[in-house]
N, C-alpha and C positions, 0 to 999 in steps of 0.2 A: 187446239192455241185456239182455233178461230175463238169461239166458245167462252174462253175465257178473257181474251178483251173484249168482247162484244155485247157475249153475254149474261155475264155470271154477275156482275157489278148492280147491272138491271133491277135482273132476279131477285138480291137482295132487299132490294126496297120495294118488291110485288110488279112490279113494270114490262115491259116490252121495252125490245130495246127501244123503238123510234118513242114509246111511252117517256122515255127517261132521256130521248134525246132531245123531245119537244118540250119537259119542263128543266130543261135546261138550258134547254136555248131560251126560254122565256125569261129564267132567274138569273143569268146576265144581259138581257136586254135594261131587266130591272136594275143592275147595280149598275150599268152603263149609266140609265136615265142617274141615278144617287150619285153618279158620280156627280154627274153631268150639274146636276145641283145643287150640288155643294161645291163647287169650280166657282157656278154665278154667283152662288153666295157669299164663297173669301172677295171675291170681287163687292160686291152691294150684299152687307149687310142685312139688309130688309131685305130681302128675296129671298122664297127659301128658307125662311128658317129653320121649319120640321123637317123639311119635305126629305132628304136625304137619312136620317137617322130613324122617319115613319117606318118607309119603305127597304132600309134594313131589321126594323121588328119585326115589318110582318113576315121577309124572307126568315128569319134567323125562326116561327114562330110555326113557317107550313113547313119547316126539315129537320127542326132540334129529335123529333119522335121518328124520323123515316129509321126504315130497315132494323127497330129494338124488337 
């Protein structure tokens, strides 16, 4: 049960538990930054015009082939 919950998925993307945890935390932080940029952009359209979409595109590029 422990291995299934904590180790199986990281192994599928060739990472240890801690490598996967740090990757996911960085991913979450970048999503949070993208959300903040989008929120500011919604209020002041001339600010952060492409920031959120650039972050999302970079995250997609980093993850599209993981685990294949």
